[in-house]
N, C-alpha and C positions, 0 to 999 in steps of 0.2 A: 871662387865665390866668396864673397865677404860674409863673415859670421852674422852680421845683422841681416843680410839678405836671406840667409838660411833660417834665421829666427822668424823673420817676417813670413817666409814661405810656410814654415811649420805652424805658425799662428793662423795663417789663412786656411790651412788644411783643417786645423782644429775648428775654426769658425764654420767652415763648410759642413763638417761632420756634426757640429752642434746644431746647425740649421736643419739638417736631415733628421737628427734626433728629435728636435722640436716639432717638425712636421709629423713624424711618426707618433709622437706623444699627443699632438692635436687630433690626429686620426683616432687614436685610442680613446681620447677624451670624448670624441663624438660617438664612438662605439659604445662607451659606457653610458652616455646620455640616452642612446637608443635602448640599451639594456635596462637602464633605470625606468624608462617609459614602459617597456615590456613587463618588467616586474610589477610596476604600478597597475598595469592592465590585468595581470594575473591575480594580483591582490584583490582587485575589484571583482573578478570572476569568482574567486574563492568566497568572498563575502556574499555574492549572489547565490552561490551554491549552498552556503550555510542557510540563507534565508529560505531557499527551496526545501532544504532538508527539514527545517522547522515547520514549514507549511505542510510537507508530507507527513511529518509526525503528528500534526494536529488532525489531518485528514484520517490517518490510521486510527487515532483515538476516537474520532467521530464514528468511523465505521465499526470499531469495536463496540461502542455504546449502542449503535443501531442493531448490531448483530445480537448483543445480549438482550435487548428489548424484544427482538424478533423471537429469540429462543424462549423467552418467558411467555410471550403470547401464544406461541405454538404449543408449549407444554400445557398451558391453561386450556387451550382448545382440545388437545388430546384427552385431557381429563374429562372434559365435557362429552366428547364422543364416546369415551369408554362408559360413562354413566348412561348415555342414551342406548348404547348397545346392551347394557345390563337390563335396562327397562324393557327393551324389545324382547330380549330373551325371556324375561319373567312373564310378559304378556303372552308370548307364544306358548309357554308352559301352561299358563292358565287356560288358554284357548284349547290346547290339546286335552287337558283334564275335563273341561266343559264339553268338548266334542264327544269324548268317551261317554259322559253321562247322558248327553242328548241322544247318542246312538242307542244307549241302553234303554232310555225312555221310549224311543221310537220302536224298538223291538217289542217292548212290553205292550205298548198301545196297539201295535199290529197284532199281537197275540190275543189281546182282549177283543179286538174287532173281529178276528176270525172266530173266536169263541162265541160271540153274540150274534154273529152274522149269519 
């Protein structure tokens, strides 16, 4: 075999290997494009999740404010109920005291009626 034929054969082998390498690189490039697209999609999802977290944070803040308002209203009503219970207690005490006096007067009137009757 002539040295130039051997050189041509080696160069042709190198060319074939280069074509295969280029094809593999093209495939990798396409894969990277797909990965780039997927990363972009993930980035969009993360931005969406951030927006949802901000929305949830706002909702929790609103719930906290409503809960605080409810607690204040409930405490105010409990104070009112406690006052009403004290008033009823005092009225019952007065009623019992008057009832004792009325019973005493009834006995005395009955005794007077028996004495005059």
